[in-house]
N, C-alpha and C positions, 0 to 999 in steps of 0.2 A: 497402889497400882495406878499407872498412867493410862488414860483412855485416849484413843486416837479417833478424831471426828473429822472425816473428810468433808470439805465444804463443796457442795454441788454447784456453787456459783462458778467454779472453774471447770466443771465437767462439760462434756460435749452434749448439748441438749438434744441434738439430733440422734444421739445414741445413748440416752441417759440410762436405760435399763442395763445396757452392756457395761457402762462405766460403773454403775452401782455394783454389779456382779463382780467386777474386778477388785474393787476395794473390799468387798465382803470376803473374797478369796484371800486377801492379804491380812485378814483379821481385824478389820475396822470394828470399833465398839459401838459407834452410832453415826448418824449422818447429820450434818449441820445444814440447815436450809435457810438461806437468806431471802427475806421478803422485803422489798424496797418499793416505796410509793412515789418517788420523784419529788417529794415534799420534805420529808425529814432528812433524806439524803438525795444527792443529785443523780439518781439512777432509778430505773424501774425494772423489776425482775418478774416474780411469779406470784400466783395467788392460790387459793384453796384447791382449785381443780388440779393443778400440778402436784400439790402435796398429796392429794388423793391418789393420783397416778403412781407416785413414788411409793406410797403405802402398799399398793398392790404388788410391787416388785421386790419388797424387802421386808424382813422381820426385824431389822435393826431399829433401835429406838430413833425417833426423829426429833431433833431439837430445832424447832421453828423459831428463828430469830427475826422478830418483827421490828424492822427499821422503818417505822411508819408513825404518823401522827394519829391520834385517837385509836390506839390499838384495841381498846375495850370494845369498839364497834365490831371488830372482826375476829376476836378471839374465839367465840363459839364456832364459827365456820372452820377455823383451822383445827380446832380440837376434833370436830366432827369429821374432818378430812383425814385425821390420823396422827396429829401431833401428839407425841408423848410428853414433850416439854415445850413450853412456850416462854420465850425470853423477850421481855420488853425493855425499852430504854428508860432509865430514870428521867432523862431529859424530856421525854415525850409524855410523861404521866404525872399530871398535877395531883392526882389522887392515887399514888402508887400503892398504898396498902390495900385500897379497894380493888385495884386491878389485879394484884397478886391473889387476893381472896377469890376473885372471879375465876382465875385460872384453876386454882385448886378445887373449887366447887364443881368445876366441869370435869374433874378427874385427871387433869394433867399436872405435871410438876411445874413449878413457877420459878422463873429466873429473871434477873435484872442485869442489863448490860450498862457499862459505863464507858462513855467516850473518853478519848485520851486526856481531855482537859477537865473531866469531871472527877472530883476527889472522892475517895472511898467513904467519907463522912456522909455522903448522900444516902448510904445504906443504913445509917445508924438506927433509925426507928422502924426498920422492917426486917431486922436480922432474923427474927423468929418466924418470918413468913417466907423464907427463901429456901429453895432447893438447890439453886446454883447461882453463881455470879459469873458474868462474862466480862472479862477485862479486854477492851478493845486496844490492840497494839498498833492500829492504824486508824486514821480517820475514816469512818465507814462510808461505803458507797461503791467502791470498786475493788476488784481483786488485783493481785499482783503488786501491791504496794510494799514498801520497805518497812520493816519493824521499827517502831519508835522505842529507843532504849529506856525511856522513862517508865515503860510498862513493868520492868523488873521491880522497881521500887513499889509500884502500885500493887502488884500481886502480893508482895510481902506485907504491905499495909492491910490489904483486904483479908489475908489469912489471919493476921493478928487481930483484926476487928471481929472476925467470926469466932475466934476462940476455939472451943471444942465442938462447936456445932458441926454436924455431918453434912456440910454444904460443899458441893463441887465448885471448884474455881477453874474456869475455862479461860484460855487466852486465844485471841483470834486476830490474825493480821500479820503477814510476813513471817509466819512460823516455819522454820526450816530445821533440818537435822542438826546443824551446827549450833542452834539455840536451844535445842530440846533439853539437854541435861541441865543447863542453867535455869530454865523455866521450871523444871521439876524441882530443882533446889529452892527456888523462890516460893514454892507451895502450890503451883498449878497442878491440877489433877486431870485435866482434859486439854489436849492440844488440838486446836482447830486448824486445819491446813487445807488450802485450796490448790493453788498453782504448784506447790511443792509436791503434791500427790498426783493430781490430774494432769499436770504439765510434764510429768515424767513418762518415759517410754513404757515403763511397767508400773502402773499405779499400785498393784498389789505389793511389789517389792518396795515401793516408796513408803507404804504404810508400815511394813516391817522394819525398814531402816529408821523411820522416825521413832518407833517404839524402842528399838535397840539403842538408839542414841540417847533417848530420855532415861533409860534404865541402866546405862553403862556405868561401871564402877571405876 
């Protein structure tokens, strides 16, 4: 099964509840929430208060993607605000195993994101601590970027490294319908899409179109 995770980074923040309702109507499986601190990536987005507001408007699982330095300082706040999954960057965590354990101890699922230039081997010693891997197919920081083709190979390498472990493999960045089938074939199980969904005239239809493209025979 392919899951579709609209990224609220591309939503209308002045009408966020409305946009969330529209992707729910389209059958979205979860919401992807990008948190940026202006240090790890060159942009600043939202914090736990907004995550808490989103939690009140939806029953969909929230994958909170922490593109921040020292994520361990803020993980408890995001879990308390309603994060079901917390994804941290391998590049930002000198004690990655400890950080993943922290997330799980707080009752959330634990994920690791890999920047485009970070090899899958960075996961080698935490494979049994993972619930999801997020393969970045753009350099993180801004929505609307073009997909980096090398992500295809990385997804396949991550899937091979995971073996039979029941770990989700998400791909995030430049994901559009014309890439969906190939990404599913590579081994991706969750497609994160922002502008391709919220930039469409009908976000609900865009969610359905992305799923249909991924599962087409």
